[in-house]
C-alpha positions as CSV (number, residue, x, y, z in Angstrom):
1,G,203.9,137.7,149.5
2,S,201.4,135.1,148.3
3,L,202.2,132.0,146.3
4,G,199.1,132.5,144.0
5,G,196.5,130.0,143.2
6,K,198.4,127.6,140.9
7,A,201.4,127.3,143.3
8,R,199.1,126.9,146.2
9,G,197.4,124.0,144.4
10,L,200.8,122.4,143.7
11,A,201.8,122.7,147.3
12,F,198.5,121.2,148.4
13,V,198.7,118.2,146.1
14,N,202.3,117.7,147.2
15,H,201.0,117.6,150.8
16,L,198.2,115.1,149.9
17,L,200.6,112.8,148.2
18,R,203.1,112.9,151.1
19,H,200.5,112.2,153.8
20,H,197.5,110.4,152.1
21,W,198.7,108.7,149.0
22,A,198.8,104.9,149.4
23,R,202.2,104.1,147.8
24,D,202.5,100.6,146.3
25,E,206.0,99.5,147.1
26,K,205.8,96.9,144.2
27,S,204.9,99.5,141.6
28,D,207.6,100.9,139.4
29,V,205.7,104.2,138.9
30,E,206.7,107.3,140.9
31,V,203.8,109.7,141.4
32,G,204.8,113.2,142.4
33,V,205.2,116.9,141.7
34,P,208.1,118.1,139.6
35,R,210.7,120.3,141.2
36,A,209.6,123.9,141.2
37,V,210.4,127.3,142.5
38,V,207.8,130.0,143.2
39,I,208.3,133.8,142.9
40,S,205.8,135.3,145.3
41,T,203.6,138.3,144.7
42,E,206.0,140.5,146.8
43,F,208.4,140.7,143.8
44,F,205.5,141.5,141.4
45,D,204.6,144.5,143.6
46,R,208.2,145.6,143.7
47,F,208.6,145.2,139.9
48,M,205.5,147.2,139.2
49,A,206.3,150.0,141.7
50,D,210.0,150.3,140.9
51,N,209.3,150.6,137.2
52,E,206.2,152.8,137.6
53,L,204.1,150.4,135.4
54,Y,200.7,150.7,137.0
55,D,199.5,153.6,134.9
56,A,200.5,151.9,131.7
57,A,199.2,148.5,132.8
58,L,195.8,149.7,134.0
59,G,195.2,152.6,131.6
60,D,193.7,152.4,128.1
61,G,196.5,154.3,126.3
62,Y,198.5,151.1,125.3
63,D,197.8,148.0,123.3
64,D,199.0,144.5,124.2
65,R,202.2,144.8,122.1
66,Q,203.2,148.2,123.7
67,R,202.5,146.9,127.2
68,K,204.7,143.9,126.5
69,R,207.6,146.1,125.3
70,L,207.3,148.3,128.5
71,F,207.4,145.2,130.7
72,L,210.4,143.7,128.8
73,R,212.3,147.0,129.1
74,A,211.7,147.1,132.9
75,R,214.1,145.8,135.4
76,L,213.5,142.9,137.8
77,P,214.5,143.5,141.4
78,G,218.3,142.8,141.8
79,E,217.6,140.4,144.7
80,L,215.3,138.3,142.5
81,V,217.9,138.2,139.7
82,S,220.6,137.0,142.1
83,D,218.2,134.2,143.4
84,L,217.4,133.2,139.8
85,R,221.2,133.0,139.0
86,A,221.7,130.7,142.0
87,M,218.7,128.6,141.1
88,L,220.0,127.9,137.6
89,V,223.1,126.2,139.1
90,F,220.8,123.4,140.1
91,F,218.1,123.5,137.3
92,H,219.4,122.2,133.9
93,R,216.3,120.7,132.4
94,P,213.9,122.7,130.3
95,L,211.7,125.0,132.4
96,A,208.0,126.0,132.3
97,V,207.4,129.5,133.6
98,R,203.8,129.6,134.7
99,S,201.4,132.3,136.0
100,S,200.1,131.8,139.5
101,S,197.9,134.8,140.2
102,L,195.9,135.5,143.3
103,L,192.6,134.9,141.5
104,E,193.8,131.8,139.5
105,D,192.2,128.5,140.5
106,A,189.7,130.2,142.8
107,H,186.8,127.9,143.8
108,F,184.0,130.1,142.4
109,Q,185.7,132.0,139.5
110,P,188.6,130.1,137.9
111,F,191.0,132.0,135.6
112,A,192.3,128.9,133.9
113,G,193.9,129.7,130.5
114,I,193.7,133.5,130.9
115,Y,197.4,134.1,131.7
116,E,200.6,132.9,130.1
117,T,202.6,129.6,130.5
118,L,205.9,129.9,128.7
119,M,208.8,127.4,128.2
120,V,212.5,127.9,127.9
121,P,215.0,125.2,126.7
122,N,217.4,126.2,129.4
123,C,220.4,124.9,127.5
124,A,222.5,127.9,126.4
125,T,225.3,129.7,128.3
126,D,224.7,130.6,132.0
127,E,224.1,134.2,131.1
128,E,221.8,133.5,128.2
129,R,219.8,131.1,130.4
130,L,219.4,133.8,133.0
131,I,218.3,136.4,130.4
132,E,215.7,134.1,128.9
133,L,214.3,133.2,132.3
134,C,214.0,136.9,133.3
135,R,212.3,137.7,130.0
136,T,209.7,135.0,130.4
137,I,209.0,136.2,134.0
138,K,208.3,139.7,132.7
139,L,206.0,138.3,130.0
140,V,204.0,136.4,132.5
141,Y,203.7,139.6,134.6
142,A,202.6,141.4,131.4
143,S,199.9,138.8,130.7
144,A,198.0,140.0,133.8
145,Y,197.1,143.1,131.7
146,T,196.4,141.8,128.2
147,S,193.1,142.9,126.6
148,R,191.9,139.3,127.1
149,A,192.6,139.3,130.8
150,R,191.1,142.8,131.2
151,A,187.9,141.8,129.4
152,Y,187.6,138.6,131.5
153,L,188.1,140.5,134.8
154,R,185.4,143.0,133.8
155,S,183.0,140.1,133.5
156,T,183.6,139.1,137.1
157,S,183.0,140.8,140.5
158,Y,186.8,141.5,140.9
159,L,188.7,144.7,140.3
160,H,191.9,144.6,138.3
161,E,193.7,146.4,141.2
162,E,193.0,143.3,143.3
163,E,194.9,141.0,141.0
164,K,198.6,140.2,141.7
165,M,200.9,137.7,139.9
166,A,203.2,135.1,141.4
167,V,205.2,132.8,139.1
168,V,205.9,129.1,139.2
169,I,209.2,127.9,137.6
170,Q,208.8,124.2,137.1
171,E,210.9,121.5,135.5
172,V,209.4,120.2,132.3
173,V,208.7,116.4,132.4
174,G,210.1,114.4,129.5
175,R,213.2,113.5,127.5
176,D,215.4,115.0,124.8
177,R,214.6,113.1,121.6
178,D,216.8,114.4,118.8
179,G,216.4,118.0,119.8
180,R,212.8,117.8,120.8
181,F,211.8,117.6,124.5
182,Y,208.5,116.1,125.4
183,P,206.9,113.4,127.7
184,S,205.6,110.1,126.6
185,F,202.1,111.6,126.9
186,A,200.2,114.2,129.0
187,G,196.6,115.1,129.7
188,V,193.9,116.4,132.0
189,A,191.8,114.4,134.4
190,R,188.4,115.8,135.6
191,S,186.3,114.3,138.4
192,H,183.1,115.4,136.8
193,N,182.1,114.3,133.3
194,Y,179.5,116.6,131.7
195,Y,178.8,114.1,128.8
196,P,178.7,110.6,130.2
197,H,177.9,107.7,127.9
198,G,176.5,104.1,128.4
199,E,177.0,103.0,132.0
200,V,179.3,105.9,132.8
201,R,178.0,108.3,135.4
202,P,179.0,112.0,135.7
203,E,180.8,111.4,139.0
204,D,183.0,108.7,137.4
205,G,185.1,111.4,135.9
206,V,186.8,111.7,132.5
207,V,190.5,111.8,131.3
208,S,191.7,113.4,128.1
209,V,195.2,112.3,127.1
210,G,197.5,112.8,124.1
211,L,201.1,112.1,122.9
212,G,203.6,114.8,123.7
213,L,203.2,118.0,125.8
214,G,199.8,118.7,127.3
215,R,199.1,121.8,125.2
216,L,197.2,119.7,122.6
217,V,194.7,118.5,125.2
218,V,194.5,121.7,127.2
219,A,193.8,123.8,124.1
220,G,191.2,121.3,122.9
221,E,193.0,120.4,119.7
222,G,192.6,116.6,120.1
223,G,193.5,113.6,122.2
224,L,191.6,110.6,123.4
225,R,188.9,110.7,126.1
226,F,188.2,107.8,128.5
227,C,186.5,107.2,131.9
228,P,189.0,105.9,134.5
229,K,186.4,103.3,135.6
230,Y,185.7,102.0,132.1
231,P,189.0,102.6,130.2
232,Q,188.2,100.3,127.3
233,S,184.8,102.0,126.6
234,L,185.8,104.6,124.0
235,P,182.8,106.1,122.1
236,D,185.1,108.2,119.9
237,F,187.1,105.0,118.9
238,S,184.2,102.5,118.5
239,S,184.9,101.7,114.8
240,V,187.8,101.9,112.3
241,D,186.2,105.0,110.7
242,D,185.8,106.6,114.1
243,I,189.5,106.0,114.9
244,L,190.7,107.3,111.6
245,K,188.5,110.4,112.1
246,N,189.3,111.2,115.7
247,A,192.9,109.9,116.2
248,Q,195.6,112.5,117.1
249,R,197.1,114.1,114.0
250,G,200.1,115.9,115.6
251,F,201.9,116.5,118.9
252,Y,203.7,119.3,120.7
253,A,207.3,119.3,121.8
254,L,209.8,122.0,122.9
255,S,212.6,122.6,120.5
256,L,215.9,122.5,122.2
257,S,217.6,125.0,119.9
258,C,219.8,127.1,122.2
259,G,220.5,130.8,122.0
260,L,218.5,133.9,122.7
261,R,215.0,134.2,121.2
262,D,213.1,137.2,120.1
263,P,210.8,137.9,123.1
264,E,208.3,139.9,120.9
265,D,207.7,136.8,118.8
266,P,204.5,135.2,120.2
267,R,205.9,131.7,119.3
268,A,209.3,132.3,120.9
269,Y,208.6,130.5,124.2
270,Q,205.9,128.1,123.0
271,P,206.3,124.4,122.0
272,E,206.2,123.5,118.3
273,R,203.8,121.1,116.6
274,Y,205.1,118.0,114.8
275,E,203.6,115.2,112.8
276,I,202.9,111.8,114.4
277,S,205.5,110.3,112.0
278,V,208.2,112.3,113.9
279,A,207.2,110.5,117.2
280,H,207.2,107.2,115.4
281,A,210.8,107.9,114.3
282,D,211.7,109.0,117.8
283,G,210.5,105.6,119.1
284,T,207.9,107.1,121.5
285,L,204.8,105.7,119.7
286,G,205.3,102.0,120.6
287,P,203.4,101.8,123.9
288,I,200.5,104.0,122.8
289,G,200.3,103.5,119.1
290,S,198.6,101.3,116.5
291,V,198.9,100.8,112.8
292,Y,196.2,101.1,110.2
293,S,196.5,98.7,107.2
294,P,194.6,100.2,104.2
295,E,194.9,96.8,102.4
296,N,192.4,95.1,104.7
297,E,191.0,98.2,106.5
298,T,192.2,96.9,109.9
299,I,193.9,98.6,112.8
300,Y,196.5,96.5,114.7
301,D,197.8,97.3,118.2
302,G,201.5,98.2,118.3
303,V,203.6,99.8,115.6
304,S,205.7,96.8,114.4
305,R,203.6,96.2,111.2
306,P,203.7,98.3,108.1
307,G,201.0,100.9,107.7
308,T,199.9,104.3,108.9
309,P,200.8,105.0,112.6
310,L,198.0,106.1,114.9
311,V,197.8,107.2,118.5
312,T,195.2,104.9,120.1
313,F,196.7,104.3,123.6
314,A,195.8,100.6,123.0
315,G,199.0,99.4,124.9
316,V,198.1,101.5,127.9
317,L,194.3,101.2,128.1
318,K,193.8,97.7,126.6
319,H,197.0,95.9,127.5
320,E,197.8,97.9,130.7
321,L,201.4,98.6,129.9
322,F,201.0,101.5,132.3
323,P,198.3,101.8,135.0
324,L,197.0,105.1,133.7
325,A,193.3,104.5,134.4
326,D,193.9,103.2,137.9
327,L,196.2,106.0,138.9
328,T,194.1,108.9,137.5
329,G,191.0,107.4,139.2
330,Q,192.8,107.3,142.5
331,L,194.2,110.8,142.1
332,L,190.8,112.3,141.2
333,E,189.3,110.6,144.3
334,L,192.1,111.9,146.5
335,G,192.0,115.4,145.0
336,S,188.2,115.7,145.4
337,W,188.4,114.5,149.0
338,G,191.2,117.0,149.8
339,M,189.6,120.0,148.1
340,G,186.0,119.1,149.1
341,C,184.8,119.6,145.5
342,P,185.3,118.2,142.0
343,V,188.9,118.8,140.7
344,E,190.8,119.1,137.5
345,I,194.3,117.7,137.4
346,E,197.0,118.3,134.7
347,F,199.6,115.5,134.5
348,A,202.5,114.2,132.3
349,V,203.9,110.7,132.1
350,D,207.4,109.6,131.3
351,L,207.6,105.9,130.4
352,D,211.4,105.9,130.1
353,R,212.9,104.4,133.3
354,D,215.1,106.6,135.4
355,G,218.3,105.6,137.2
356,R,216.3,103.7,139.8
357,G,214.3,101.8,137.1
358,R,211.1,103.8,137.8
359,R,208.6,105.5,135.5
360,Q,207.0,108.8,136.3
361,L,203.5,110.3,136.6
362,A,204.0,113.9,137.4
363,I,201.2,116.2,138.6
364,L,201.6,119.6,137.0
365,Q,198.5,121.3,138.4
366,M,195.4,120.7,140.5
367,R,192.5,123.1,140.6
368,P,188.9,123.1,141.7
369,M,186.2,122.5,139.0
370,V,183.3,124.8,139.0
371,V,180.3,122.4,138.5
372,S,177.0,124.2,138.3
373,H,173.8,122.2,139.0
374,E,170.7,123.7,137.4
375,G,167.9,124.1,139.8
376,G,165.0,124.3,137.2
377,D,162.2,121.8,137.5
378,F,160.8,121.2,134.0
379,D,158.0,118.7,133.4
380,I,157.7,118.1,129.7
381,D,154.5,116.0,130.0
382,A,152.7,119.1,131.1
383,Y,152.9,120.4,127.5
384,D,150.9,119.3,124.5
385,S,153.1,117.7,121.8
386,S,151.6,120.0,119.2
387,E,153.2,123.0,121.0
388,L,156.7,121.6,120.7
389,V,159.0,123.3,118.1
390,C,161.3,120.3,117.9
391,R,161.8,117.1,119.8
392,S,164.7,114.7,120.3
393,D,165.4,111.6,122.4
394,R,169.2,112.3,122.4
395,V,170.5,115.7,123.6
396,F,173.4,117.2,125.4
397,G,173.0,118.2,129.0
398,N,172.5,121.9,129.8
């Protein structure tokens, strides 16, 4: 069977890092791909055929909840269950169970965000861990046939019968912090910036980053944006008022409460949102935080002073406690060269040193960016100003 688009992208970036990444022996940062296992589309075909699910999946007689129940009641191939049981002997960290369909991460019609990514704490008894993992795999399979996925496929040139689902089981990057599992920060780097500012050019790229799991950034709920070439030029953080308005309000972490969850609860295998004060208490805010002092309306780098804690990434971008701008810039350049087009890279960073004294930048996904270049040639000087409905010297690109 096929690995699917997402897994294929991970395998490719792993190859690029192994053969083309210029490792700095003096650096204490390990750049790599987290351990992962891929369930190929062969098992998806067997699961759908053995349980006679195609009619229910492709027909219009079921809603999303009913389809989900049918998939949860169905049985995974025994060979796959045996392999998963053996895999869990070696995997004891929380796991992300991610879709990797045939059409995902295609160069001309990306399906990013259409299918499920689920997380399991992987901390209960061996049997409960296996049950939870099997349930999340079935839910990822079911996500190929949700009303949202069906509507999106209808808007493309593909047929639903062409789509097949592989699954990536990937270790979650981060640490256990008082029952909450999350990395120091995570984000998305893109090698094309649609809205450059100042001296920044579109091809200089853009990085969106936030404290905790990357869901905050991927879902567009917040985070800080910067250009890898000009990491201290932050238009969203140019004044105290801007920082107070745009700074991250909360973060996502995976609750490590063990035991079986209700698979029909849409929040069962999703991270939970916490206030920034929780991260401050966990001790993870120091390298990326600042404090706002209302007495003198000033923001101070670091979190040692009294005041309101804020996520500003001052320690990383201004004081270079971690080479985030340099590393993301190099990775975007390498990925664009390798794929032959602009790319989008999801990553997570763990600032806590491992047993070898190294910090970690983990690449969770790399996919092509679809960048359209409008071919219209419009000469505004050919029109009389009296014919204009409105006029502005500052506009977004098309």
